[in-house]
C-alpha positions as CSV (number, residue, x, y, z in Angstrom):
1,Q,20.0,-25.8,-75.5
2,G,21.6,-23.9,-72.8
3,F,17.8,-22.7,-71.9
4,L,16.6,-26.3,-71.7
5,C,19.6,-27.8,-69.2
6,T,18.8,-25.0,-66.6
7,V,14.7,-25.6,-66.9
8,V,16.1,-29.3,-66.2
9,S,18.9,-28.3,-63.7
10,F,15.8,-26.1,-61.9
11,L,13.3,-28.9,-61.8
12,L,15.9,-31.4,-60.5
13,A,16.5,-28.9,-57.8
14,H,13.0,-28.2,-56.4
15,H,11.9,-31.9,-57.4
16,S,14.4,-33.3,-54.4
17,T,13.7,-30.6,-51.8
18,T,9.4,-30.4,-52.2
19,M,6.7,-33.0,-50.7
20,A,4.6,-34.8,-52.8
21,P,1.4,-33.3,-52.6
22,M,-0.2,-36.3,-50.3
23,K,2.8,-36.0,-47.9
24,A,2.5,-32.4,-47.6
25,M,-1.2,-32.7,-46.8
26,K,-0.1,-36.0,-44.1
27,A,2.2,-33.8,-42.8
28,M,0.0,-30.9,-42.4
29,K,-2.6,-33.1,-40.6
30,G,-0.2,-34.1,-38.2
31,S,0.7,-31.1,-36.8
32,K,-2.4,-29.5,-35.3
33,A,-1.0,-25.9,-34.7
34,A,-3.7,-23.3,-35.0
35,V,-3.5,-20.6,-38.3
36,K,-4.0,-17.1,-37.5
37,S,-4.6,-15.2,-40.5
38,M,-3.2,-11.4,-40.4
39,P,-4.9,-8.8,-38.9
40,K,-6.1,-5.7,-40.4
41,S,-3.5,-3.7,-38.6
42,A,-1.0,-5.5,-39.9
43,I,-2.1,-5.6,-43.2
44,A,-1.8,-1.8,-43.3
45,A,1.4,-1.6,-41.6
46,A,3.0,-4.0,-44.5
47,I,1.2,-1.6,-47.8
48,A,2.3,1.4,-45.5
49,E,6.2,0.4,-45.5
50,E,6.2,-0.7,-48.7
51,H,4.5,2.2,-50.5
52,E,6.1,5.0,-47.8
53,L,2.9,5.8,-46.2
54,K,1.1,5.9,-43.1
55,R,-0.6,3.3,-41.3
56,G,-3.8,5.0,-41.2
57,V,-4.2,6.0,-44.4
58,C,-4.0,2.5,-45.7
59,A,-6.0,1.7,-42.8
60,K,-9.2,3.9,-44.6
61,I,-8.1,1.9,-48.0
62,I,-8.7,-1.4,-46.6
63,D,-11.9,-0.3,-45.1
64,S,-12.7,1.9,-48.0
65,L,-12.1,-1.7,-50.4
66,A,-14.3,-3.9,-48.5
67,A,-16.9,-1.4,-48.6
68,L,-17.1,-1.8,-52.1
69,A,-16.5,-5.2,-51.8
70,A,-19.5,-6.0,-50.0
71,A,-21.8,-3.0,-51.9
72,E,-20.6,-4.9,-55.2
73,V,-20.9,-8.2,-54.2
74,K,-24.5,-7.4,-53.0
75,K,-25.4,-5.6,-57.0
76,T,-23.9,-7.6,-58.6
77,G,-23.3,-11.4,-57.1
78,K,-19.6,-11.0,-58.0
79,F,-16.3,-9.5,-56.9
80,V,-12.8,-9.8,-58.3
81,I,-9.3,-8.5,-56.6
82,P,-7.4,-9.8,-60.1
83,G,-5.1,-12.1,-58.8
84,V,-5.8,-12.6,-55.3
85,A,-9.5,-13.3,-54.7
86,M,-12.7,-13.6,-56.1
87,L,-16.0,-13.6,-53.8
88,K,-18.9,-15.3,-55.4
89,T,-22.3,-15.7,-53.7
90,R,-24.8,-18.2,-55.1
91,V,-28.3,-19.6,-54.6
92,K,-28.5,-22.3,-51.7
93,P,-31.8,-24.4,-52.3
94,A,-34.4,-24.1,-49.4
95,T,-34.2,-27.4,-47.5
96,K,-38.0,-29.2,-47.6
97,A,-39.4,-29.9,-44.4
98,G,-40.1,-33.9,-43.3
99,K,-38.9,-37.0,-41.8
100,R,-34.8,-38.1,-42.7
101,E,-33.4,-40.7,-41.6
102,V,-29.7,-39.7,-38.9
103,F,-28.0,-42.4,-38.1
104,G,-30.3,-44.9,-38.4
105,K,-33.4,-42.9,-36.3
106,E,-35.9,-40.7,-38.2
107,V,-35.4,-37.2,-37.4
108,M,-38.8,-34.3,-38.2
109,V,-36.7,-31.7,-40.0
110,K,-38.0,-28.1,-40.2
111,A,-37.8,-26.2,-43.7
112,K,-35.0,-24.1,-43.9
C-alpha cells in the first residue's frame, strides 16, 4: 500500500507540472526558434569526457559507426542502434508520366 501511495503522489506531482500534448504542440508552434542538432565534435567531446578517452578517438569511433551503418543499410536495408534509432530503407513506387490536375490546372508530369 505504501508503494501505491508513492506512485499516486508521483503521478499527481508530475501531472500538474507537465503540459497536455496538444498544448505542448501549440507552444512549440508558437516559438519559431531554429532547432540546432549537436555536431559530431560535441558528441565526441561528451563521450570522451564521460569515458575518460581522447576526443579524437571518440570521433574515429563515430566515423566507424557511420560507415558500419551505411554498409549495413546498403546490404540488408536496416540498421538498429538499440535504444537510440533505427535506419530502414523503403521502396517508393515510381511516378507515372501523364496529366495531373494541380490547383485546378492540368499539368504534364514527367515519370520519376
